[in-house]
C-alpha positions as a printed Julia matrix, in Angstrom:
693×3 Matrix{Float64}:
   7.15   43.38   -4.01
   4.92   40.33   -4.39
   2.28   39.79   -1.7
   3.87   36.47   -0.6
   7.24   38.19   -0.12
   5.69   41.01    1.89
   4.0    38.47    4.17
   7.26   36.55    4.56
   9.24   39.7     5.36
   6.69   40.68    8.03
   6.66   37.15    9.45
  10.48   37.13    9.68
  10.47   40.48   11.5
   7.93   39.26   14.05
   9.75   35.96   14.53
  13.07   37.76   15.14
  11.46   40.01   17.73
   9.77   37.11   19.54
  12.87   34.89   19.47
  15.11   37.66   20.81
  12.64   38.24   23.64
  12.4    34.57   24.68
  16.12   33.88   24.17
  17.01   36.79   26.43
  14.65   35.51   29.12
  15.97   31.95   28.74
  19.71   32.41   28.2
  20.38   35.57   30.18
  17.75   35.84   32.91
  17.22   32.04   33.17
  13.45   32.44   32.99
  11.16   30.21   30.9
   7.99   31.82   29.57
   7.85   29.14   26.87
   9.56   25.75   26.63
  12.94   25.39   24.96
  11.22   23.09   22.44
   8.78   25.86   21.49
  11.69   28.32   21.19
  13.55   25.83   18.98
  10.44   25.56   16.8
  10.31   29.34   16.29
  14.04   29.42   15.46
  13.59   26.55   13.03
  10.77   28.35   11.21
  12.9    31.5    10.95
  15.87   29.55    9.59
  13.74   27.87    6.91
  12.2    31.2     5.83
  15.66   32.8     5.59
  16.91   29.89    3.5
  13.95   30.32    1.17
  14.31   34.14    1.04
  18.03   34.89    1.7
  17.49   38.55    0.79
  15.7    38.97    4.13
  18.53   37.46    6.2
  20.34   40.14    8.24
  23.41   40.1    10.46
  21.33   40.76   13.57
  19.11   37.71   12.95
  18.99   35.17   15.82
  20.1    32.57   13.25
  23.37   34.45   12.7
  24.66   34.75   16.23
  25.13   32.72   19.38
  22.63   33.23   22.18
  23.52   34.92   25.42
  24.7    38.25   26.75
  27.32   39.17   29.32
  25.86   40.06   32.72
  27.2    43.23   34.31
  28.13   41.57   37.59
  30.83   39.36   36.0
  34.17   40.29   34.49
  34.26   39.93   30.7
  36.53   37.4    29.0
  37.25   37.28   25.28
  37.47   33.74   23.94
  40.64   32.89   22.02
  38.42   31.09   19.52
  34.7    31.92   19.18
  32.31   29.5    20.9
  29.99   28.93   17.97
  26.65   27.17   18.17
  25.02   24.42   16.08
  22.12   24.31   13.68
  19.26   21.98   14.56
  17.52   19.28   12.55
  14.47   17.39   13.8
  13.95   14.64   11.22
  15.83   12.11    9.13
  14.86   14.06    6.0
  16.44   17.27    7.3
  19.52   15.33    8.39
  19.91   13.89    4.88
  19.57   17.4     3.4
  22.52   18.45    5.6
  24.54   15.44    4.36
  23.87   16.41    0.73
  25.09   19.97    1.4
  28.37   18.94    2.98
  29.02   16.19    0.42
  29.08   18.85   -2.3
  31.8    20.71   -0.41
  33.71   17.53    0.48
  34.43   17.01   -3.26
  34.24   13.24   -3.19
  36.17   12.78    0.04
  34.83    9.89    2.12
  34.08   10.51    5.75
  32.6     9.02    8.9
  30.55   10.62   11.66
  31.03   10.84   15.39
  27.85   10.87   17.49
  27.82   12.28   21.02
  25.13   13.31   23.48
  23.69   16.82   23.25
  23.51   17.87   26.88
  20.88   20.4    27.93
  23.13   22.6    30.05
  25.29   25.73   30.05
  28.34   25.83   27.75
  31.65   26.56   29.48
  35.22   27.17   28.35
  38.0    26.01   30.69
  41.54   27.26   30.01
  44.46   25.34   31.55
  47.92   26.89   31.62
  50.8    24.53   32.32
  48.24   21.94   33.35
  46.47   24.12   35.97
  43.0    25.68   35.63
  43.6    29.37   34.94
  40.15   30.64   34.01
  36.63   29.53   33.2
  34.07   31.43   31.16
  30.52   31.07   29.91
  29.79   31.15   26.19
  28.19   34.61   26.41
  27.65   35.95   22.9
  30.19   33.5    21.5
  33.03   36.03   21.43
  32.92   37.47   24.95
  31.79   35.46   27.95
  31.54   35.84   31.74
  34.42   35.02   34.07
  33.03   32.32   36.39
  36.37   30.85   37.46
  35.74   31.01   41.21
  32.4    29.23   40.84
  33.76   26.54   38.53
  36.52   25.72   41.02
  33.82   24.44   43.39
  32.64   21.82   40.87
  34.04   18.42   41.81
  33.71   17.05   38.25
  36.21   19.63   36.92
  39.89   18.83   37.59
  41.91   21.79   38.87
  45.09   20.23   37.49
  45.42   18.05   34.43
  47.36   14.8    34.44
  47.4    11.76   32.21
  45.43    8.98   33.88
  45.72    6.41   31.1
  47.16    5.64   27.7
  47.21    8.3    24.95
  47.77    7.51   21.24
  51.49    7.75   20.45
  50.86   10.34   17.72
  49.48   12.76   20.36
  51.52   11.82   23.44
  54.53   14.1    23.13
  52.54   17.2    22.23
  50.1    16.7    25.13
  52.89   16.1    27.63
  54.56   19.33   26.51
  51.34   21.35   26.74
  50.67   20.04   30.26
  54.05   21.27   31.42
  54.44   24.51   29.44
  51.47   25.39   27.33
  47.76   26.16   27.08
  44.91   23.69   26.63
  41.27   24.68   26.37
  38.46   22.28   27.29
  34.87   22.98   26.32
  31.78   21.3    27.67
  28.43   21.64   29.42
  27.68   22.39   33.05
  24.63   20.34   33.98
  22.55   19.47   37.0
  21.35   15.89   37.42
  17.63   15.28   37.68
  18.12   14.03   41.25
  19.93   17.2    42.37
  17.39   19.36   40.56
  14.57   17.76   42.56
  16.58   18.18   45.76
  17.06   21.93   45.16
  13.38   22.41   44.3
  12.32   20.6    47.48
  14.43   23.03   49.48
  12.98   25.98   47.56
   9.47   24.76   48.35
  10.33   24.27   52.02
  11.51   27.87   52.25
   8.51   29.2    50.32
  10.72   30.31   47.42
   9.92   30.08   43.65
  10.49   26.68   42.04
  12.97   26.34   39.17
  11.52   25.49   35.74
  14.11   22.93   34.59
  17.66   21.64   35.33
  19.22   23.74   32.58
  17.92   27.01   34.01
  19.03   26.04   37.5
  22.51   25.08   36.26
  22.86   28.42   34.45
  21.57   30.34   37.45
  23.93   28.48   39.77
  27.01   29.21   37.65
  26.12   32.9    37.81
  25.81   33.05   41.6
  28.14   35.58   43.25
  28.56   33.31   46.26
  30.62   30.19   45.29
  29.2    28.33   48.32
  25.78   28.23   46.64
  27.11   26.49   43.54
  29.1    24.08   45.71
  25.9    23.06   47.53
  24.08   22.33   44.28
  26.68   19.79   43.07
  26.83   20.66   39.38
  28.42   18.24   36.91
  30.52   18.95   33.83
  30.69   16.91   30.62
  33.47   17.77   28.15
  32.94   17.68   24.38
  35.97   19.45   22.83
  39.7    19.87   23.38
  41.52   22.82   21.77
  45.22   23.6    21.55
  46.41   20.12   20.53
  47.28   20.15   16.83
  48.16   16.47   16.34
  44.59   15.16   16.51
  43.24   13.68   13.27
  39.79   12.64   14.49
  37.25   14.27   16.77
  36.66   10.9    18.47
  40.35   10.91   19.56
  39.72   14.16   21.47
  37.01   12.45   23.52
  39.31    9.56   24.36
  42.02   11.96   25.58
  39.49   14.06   27.55
  38.61   10.93   29.52
  42.29   10.22   30.14
  42.74   13.8    31.42
  40.0    13.24   34.02
  36.87   14.68   32.37
  33.45   13.11   32.05
  32.27   12.56   28.46
  29.33   10.76   26.9
  31.34    7.53   27.22
  29.43    4.44   26.14
  26.72    6.6    24.53
  29.19    7.92   21.94
  29.66    6.14   18.63
  31.5     6.33   15.31
  29.07    5.8    12.41
  29.96    4.86    8.85
  26.5     5.36    7.3
  23.44    7.56    7.8
  21.49    4.42    8.68
  23.82    3.85   11.65
  23.3     7.48   12.73
  19.51    7.1    12.59
  19.61    3.85   14.57
  21.92    5.38   17.18
  19.72    8.47   17.6
  16.66    6.25   18.11
  18.56    4.08   20.6
  19.62    7.13   22.63
  16.07    8.5    22.43
  14.69    5.28   23.93
  17.12    5.64   26.88
  16.57    9.38   27.33
  14.17    9.22   30.27
  16.36    6.72   32.13
  19.47    8.95   32.11
  20.43   10.9    35.24
  20.68   14.12   33.24
  18.73   15.95   30.55
  19.65   15.61   26.88
  17.69   16.85   23.88
  19.36   14.97   21.03
  22.74   13.95   19.7
  25.49   16.01   18.08
  26.72   14.5    14.81
  30.12   15.71   13.59
  32.34   14.91   10.64
  34.98   12.87   12.47
  37.91   13.95   10.29
  39.29   17.19   11.77
  40.94   18.27    8.51
  37.66   17.87    6.6
  35.74   19.55    9.43
  38.04   22.58    9.15
  37.79   22.55    5.35
  33.98   22.7     5.54
  34.26   25.94    7.54
  31.55   27.98    9.22
  28.33   29.46    7.87
  26.57   32.12    9.96
  26.96   31.08   13.58
  27.41   27.35   13.0
  30.08   24.97   11.66
  29.08   23.18    8.48
  30.62   19.92    9.69
  28.4    19.36   12.74
  24.66   19.35   13.42
  22.39   18.97   16.44
  20.09   16.06   15.58
  17.35   16.72   18.13
  14.67   14.41   19.44
  11.12   15.0    18.3
   9.72   17.78   20.52
   6.65   17.37   22.7
   5.82   21.01   21.99
   5.93   22.91   18.74
   4.82   26.22   17.27
   2.44   26.38   14.33
  -0.47   28.39   12.91
  -4.21   27.91   13.46
  -5.48   27.79    9.88
  -9.12   27.29   10.87
 -11.4    26.4    13.77
 -14.12   23.88   13.06
 -16.82   22.32   15.21
 -17.04   18.55   15.56
 -20.22   16.86   16.75
 -19.54   13.86   18.97
 -21.46   10.63   19.39
 -23.42   12.13   22.28
 -24.17   15.31   20.31
 -21.67   17.54   22.15
 -20.1    20.25   19.97
 -16.32   20.44   20.32
 -14.28   23.23   18.72
 -11.13   21.87   17.07
  -8.22   23.91   15.74
  -7.09   22.93   12.24
  -3.33   23.43   12.34
  -0.62   23.9     9.79
   0.87   20.37   10.08
   3.72   20.16   12.59
   5.73   17.38   14.24
   5.17   16.67   17.94
   6.61   13.61   19.62
   7.8    12.25   16.28
   4.4    12.31   14.54
   2.67   14.84   12.31
  -0.18   16.68   14.01
  -2.82   18.7    12.17
  -5.5    19.21   14.85
  -5.72   20.3    18.45
  -8.73   20.21   20.72
 -10.07   23.49   22.1
 -12.47   21.63   24.44
 -15.24   24.25   24.65
 -16.13   27.9    24.18
 -14.76   28.85   27.62
 -11.34   27.46   26.65
 -11.3    29.58   23.47
 -12.02   32.67   25.58
  -9.37   31.71   28.17
  -6.68   31.23   25.52
  -7.84   34.19   23.45
  -7.18   32.12   20.32
  -8.2    33.38   16.88
  -8.11   31.88   13.39
  -4.68   32.75   11.97
  -2.88   32.86   15.34
   0.61   31.48   15.93
   0.37   29.06   18.84
   2.34   26.6    20.96
   0.88   23.11   20.68
   1.75   20.22   22.97
   0.88   16.59   23.43
   1.37   14.51   26.54
   0.0    11.3    27.96
  -3.24    9.97   26.52
  -4.74   13.27   25.4
  -4.95   14.58   21.86
  -2.8    17.67   21.11
  -3.91   20.9    22.74
  -3.08   24.58   22.35
  -1.05   25.73   25.33
  -0.3    29.34   24.47
  -1.13   31.97   21.87
   1.9    33.96   20.67
   0.07   37.25   20.38
   3.25   39.16   19.52
   3.23   37.37   16.11
  -0.23   38.66   15.15
  -0.61   40.57   11.89
  -4.03   42.1    12.53
  -5.75   39.8    10.04
  -6.66   37.12   12.59
 -10.38   36.29   12.92
 -12.51   35.73   16.01
 -14.47   32.5    16.33
 -17.67   31.58   18.13
 -19.68   28.37   18.43
 -22.48   28.29   15.77
 -26.13   28.53   16.83
 -27.06   25.51   14.69
 -25.53   22.05   14.36
 -23.02   22.12   11.46
 -24.16   18.64   10.38
 -27.98   18.61   10.58
 -28.71   22.34   11.08
 -30.71   21.71   14.29
 -30.6    24.57   16.82
 -28.02   23.71   19.48
 -28.61   23.8    23.26
 -26.28   24.81   26.08
 -26.48   22.71   29.23
 -27.78   24.51   32.29
 -25.02   25.72   34.57
 -22.35   24.05   32.41
 -20.06   24.74   29.47
 -21.19   22.03   27.05
 -23.18   22.85   23.92
 -24.89   19.98   22.14
 -27.12   19.02   19.22
 -30.44   17.56   20.5
 -31.23   15.76   17.2
 -30.75   12.04   17.9
 -30.94   11.31   14.16
 -28.05   13.67   13.36
 -25.62   11.84   11.06
 -22.67   12.86   13.19
 -24.16   10.8    16.02
 -24.63    7.72   13.87
 -21.88    5.14   14.34
 -23.79    2.73   12.11
 -23.46    5.0     9.09
 -19.73    5.52    9.7
 -19.19    1.76   10.04
 -20.97    1.26    6.71
 -18.83    3.95    5.08
 -15.5     2.31    6.03
 -16.69   -1.29    5.48
 -15.02   -3.72    3.08
 -17.57   -3.22    0.27
 -17.32    0.55    0.64
 -14.03    2.37    1.34
 -12.48   -0.78    2.85
 -10.41    1.06    5.49
  -8.61   -1.63    7.45
  -8.56   -1.28   11.23
 -11.37    1.25   11.64
 -13.66   -0.76   13.88
 -16.6     0.54   15.93
 -14.54    1.29   19.05
 -12.02    3.36   17.1
 -14.78    5.27   15.32
 -16.36    5.91   18.74
 -13.06    7.31   19.99
 -12.77    9.58   16.93
 -16.28   10.91   17.58
 -15.88   11.24   21.35
 -12.58   13.14   21.06
 -14.03   15.5    18.45
 -11.63   14.33   15.73
 -14.38   13.77   13.15
 -17.88   15.08   12.58
 -18.58   13.15    9.4
 -16.85   10.5     7.32
 -14.93   13.02    5.2
 -12.92   14.1     8.25
 -11.38   10.62    8.45
  -9.26   11.43    5.39
  -7.78   14.59    6.92
  -6.45   12.88   10.07
  -2.71   12.77   10.7
  -0.71   10.22   12.65
  -0.19   12.57   15.57
  -3.9    13.33   15.83
  -4.66    9.77   16.91
  -1.38    8.37   18.31
  -2.27    9.38   21.87
  -5.75    7.85   21.91
  -6.38    4.85   24.15
  -5.21    1.56   22.58
  -3.08    3.47   20.09
   0.66    3.84   19.78
   2.88    5.3    17.1
   2.95    2.04   15.11
  -0.81    1.39   15.19
  -1.54    5.06   14.4
   0.84    4.86   11.44
  -0.9     1.71   10.17
  -4.35    3.33   10.4
  -3.21    6.47    8.56
  -1.57    4.34    5.85
  -4.78    2.36    5.46
  -6.76    5.61    5.15
  -4.35    6.95    2.54
  -4.54    3.7     0.55
  -8.33    4.0     0.34
  -8.34    7.46   -1.26
  -8.54    5.98   -4.76
 -11.84    4.13   -4.88
 -13.84    2.35   -7.54
 -17.02    4.23   -8.44
 -19.19    1.23   -7.46
 -17.67    1.1    -3.95
 -18.0     4.87   -3.63
 -21.71    4.9    -4.5
 -22.33    2.05   -2.07
 -20.37    3.87    0.68
 -22.6     6.96    0.48
 -25.41    5.05    2.16
 -28.14    6.41   -0.12
 -31.59    5.11    0.89
 -32.63    2.07   -1.23
 -29.21    1.96   -2.95
 -27.56   -1.34   -2.08
 -24.85   -3.32   -3.87
 -26.9    -4.17   -6.98
 -28.2    -0.63   -7.53
 -24.71    0.78   -6.95
 -23.43   -1.56   -9.68
 -26.21   -0.5   -12.06
 -25.33    3.18  -11.56
 -21.64    2.38  -11.92
 -22.26    0.72  -15.28
 -24.09    3.81  -16.52
 -21.12    5.94  -15.49
 -18.63    3.54  -17.15
 -20.56    3.93  -20.42
 -20.51    7.75  -20.31
 -17.24    8.76  -18.63
 -14.16    7.69  -20.58
 -11.53    8.72  -18.03
 -10.04    5.91  -15.94
  -9.91    8.3   -12.95
 -12.05   11.37  -12.4
 -12.93   13.82   -9.6
 -16.09   13.67   -7.48
 -17.46   16.92   -8.92
 -17.63   15.18  -12.34
 -19.81   12.47  -10.77
 -22.09   15.1    -9.2
 -22.43   16.92  -12.51
 -23.18   13.67  -14.35
 -25.87   12.45  -11.93
 -27.45   15.89  -11.65
 -27.81   15.93  -15.44
 -30.55   13.26  -15.16
 -34.14   14.23  -14.56
 -36.25   12.13  -12.2
 -38.04   10.62  -15.19
 -34.75    9.62  -16.83
 -33.59    7.93  -13.65
 -36.88    6.04  -13.41
 -36.5     4.84  -16.98
 -33.19    3.11  -16.25
 -33.43   -0.72  -16.25
 -33.95   -2.25  -12.78
 -34.35    1.16  -11.08
 -37.87    1.71   -9.79
 -39.65    4.94   -8.77
 -38.67    4.8    -5.08
 -34.98    4.18   -5.86
 -34.95    6.88   -8.54
 -36.58    9.37   -6.15
 -34.03    8.57   -3.45
 -31.06    8.98   -5.83
 -32.48   12.2    -7.27
 -33.1    13.79   -3.87
 -29.75   12.67   -2.47
 -27.63   14.25   -5.2
 -29.61   17.48   -5.14
 -29.46   17.88   -1.34
 -27.01   20.79   -0.62
 -25.71   19.06    2.53
 -24.86   15.91    0.59
 -23.2    17.94   -2.16
 -21.17   19.77    0.49
 -20.17   16.43    2.02
 -18.98   15.06   -1.33
 -16.99   18.23   -2.0
 -15.33   17.76    1.4
 -14.38   14.25    0.27
 -12.93   15.66   -2.93
 -10.94   18.29   -1.02
  -9.62   15.5     1.21
  -8.1    13.84   -1.86
 -10.65   11.18   -2.83
 -10.37   10.2    -6.49
 -12.84    7.94   -8.33
 -11.7     5.1   -10.59
 -13.21    2.89  -13.28
 -11.83   -0.57  -14.13
  -9.83   -0.85  -17.34
 -11.52   -2.05  -20.56
 -14.88   -2.38  -18.83
 -17.89   -3.64  -20.74
 -21.06   -3.61  -18.65
 -23.43   -6.56  -18.79
 -24.41   -9.87  -17.21
 -22.54  -12.33  -19.43
 -20.63  -13.82  -16.46
 -23.61  -14.03  -14.12
 -23.42  -16.98  -11.75
 -19.68  -17.54  -12.26
 -17.0   -17.32   -9.59
 -13.4   -16.14  -10.11
 -10.26  -16.39   -7.97
  -7.07  -14.46   -8.83
  -3.51  -15.43   -7.93
  -0.12  -14.01   -8.95
   0.81  -10.67  -10.48
  -1.18   -9.47  -13.49
   0.81   -7.11  -15.71
  -0.7    -3.61  -16.14
  -3.76   -4.55  -14.08
  -4.22   -4.76  -10.33
  -6.16   -7.58   -8.72
  -8.81   -5.1    -7.58
  -9.31   -3.94  -11.18
  -9.59   -7.54  -12.35
 -12.12   -8.32   -9.61
 -14.2    -5.32  -10.59
 -14.19   -6.45  -14.23
 -15.98   -9.67  -13.28
 -18.25   -8.1   -10.68
 -19.84   -5.66  -13.11
 -20.51   -8.6   -15.41
 -22.49  -10.3   -12.67
 -19.77  -12.71  -11.46
 -18.33  -13.16   -7.98
 -14.66  -12.49   -7.1
 -13.6   -14.71   -4.24
 -10.42  -15.02   -2.16
 -10.53  -18.8    -1.74
 -10.63  -21.7    -4.2
 -13.38  -24.33   -3.93
 -15.09  -26.87   -6.17
 -17.67  -24.17   -6.95
 -15.01  -21.81   -8.39
 -15.52  -21.31  -12.15
 -12.04  -20.01  -13.03
  -8.69  -19.44  -11.31
  -6.9   -16.63  -13.17
  -3.11  -17.06  -12.9
  -0.54  -14.31  -13.22
   3.22  -14.23  -12.59
   4.48  -16.05   -9.46
   1.17  -17.66   -8.46
   0.65  -18.8    -4.87
  -0.98  -21.76   -3.13
  -4.35  -21.03   -4.79
  -2.85  -22.28   -8.06
  -1.86  -25.64   -6.51
  -5.24  -26.03   -4.84
  -7.02  -25.35   -8.15
  -5.02  -28.15   -9.8
  -5.92  -30.57   -7.01
  -9.62  -29.73   -7.22
  -9.69  -29.79  -11.01
 -10.85  -26.15  -11.27
 -10.31  -24.56  -14.69
  -7.12  -22.45  -14.77
  -6.67  -19.61  -17.28
  -4.01  -16.94  -17.87
  -4.55  -13.19  -18.23
  -4.98  -13.32  -22.01
  -7.69  -15.98  -21.8
  -9.33  -14.0   -19.0
  -9.56  -10.83  -21.13
 -11.03  -12.81  -24.05
 -14.07  -13.44  -21.87
 -14.93   -9.74  -22.32
 -14.43   -9.5   -26.1
């Protein structure tokens, strides 16, 4: 068996064991050692691995059965129809993958979706015979549940007798009337506890010196399973219905919800919606997510079902879940992932901060790839190692942090980590503060402490990263997100979204700007490095030399290193306009192991060097000024600007009387009109390129 398959098989086995442990605690004993979001994350990883390697999927996998187990103190009840569960998706991409799967089975049949709230409660089955509540049962293992009829009778939101309290579609009316008089109807839904009642119960627990309950769902489940019905009556549980079984005349799932309301049950009501397109589903899920905290009860997403009952039945069941419905969950505030490395960042004040490099995961709707470990004491407290599976969370204005190490998922290959004795940036011996936990680099000239150098690196004439001003760079340094400029390119949206003055939108814009700067002209790159005595003119001179010797339009950084290291000091000094001091500085910079390491980090972060098209180095355009407007076929504006810059000309954004040429492409803008008014010479792309022949 291949090594990758062996690792996957072992990972699946450990995940199954951990999930079974936490599910039993959560669903049977109503205890929460980890959050439901973290448990969902583990289940999601297992499901994806089993989809990738179906040969390792077994019948006893947590993905193949419904959670729960019958408690001994309750009578067992076998469900007439299994109470199956739902698969989860956490992103629009995963939702669309589900749509593609069911469309293949729908064989061209058009369908709409019905969205309803996904309540975070305990699933119940209520069976009514001749209109009267006969029995109530928990989901249990999906086939056999617990008889909780006496407890359910105390819940005011559950009618003991069914009666029509409004209009019912004519196509269903006669059948429902008959079933209410002589027949069986089954109602399924969720027992929940409102946030207000949850707080009330916890206040009473605290007053009596009793343990506090972890969340409303656990308290609702625990209440339903009380042997004394008076206890559940005092806690005022609610019930929201989501399905109606036994009526065969329904054509749409949405019709069931309408009838449930008429029969006297609470449903999602105004929060439910029929959607014709995936776009409508996405918008509805976001709308519900924005209202989530304002609701009286806990929800963790929406349930999206194929509205047509005949198509829903045709799609069938796979494993433990129906193909025609999915739980589209909100982005979790906790997730499980793997610590791929632990690095040390040096902040603006010199403090060394250990940071966990994570396998990218989604928390709060954004991708996170780093989590702070604060200091050496925190690493010891958590017991975290490189390679560990961990629970990561993000809340408030703090960057993501590791909240728990899942030691039961260890393979034995995890590695210990300790803070280095020397600064990872300047190699100065570090110092630990007296009586404290902070370790810092005392070298005030350490590059990691230099905001000025970072500002130069991201400036317009260098990498031109929009939005990275001094205050933001300070925040990156202070929070331990970066130790040198190369770390900027490894940041993810979730790493910075929680920083002060940031939100999801601004974080997304910054990350997009960083990504856009990863392809950089060689001249801008050389200038960005901040080599002593190498300013704009010298950077252009070096760039021209590279243009003449490297034919590729794009090339990796290691090719640049190899090229510049091929020159002796004497050869560098012999280059036109490069004197001894400049040559010495360039020579020493590209042979310094720390600088080479830094450039390789840039390459690993995805930086790619570019040369302008059809470049011919020289000074034939010296003193001229160019402005570009409109779209230039097969050439970007930046490439065109670089063409004139390396010939000694200036590329400007605004037209003035001093402008030599305005180069016009397709669909020119206001610059074209201004050039005509000022009498500035206007040329097209072909005439522009002739200047270089």
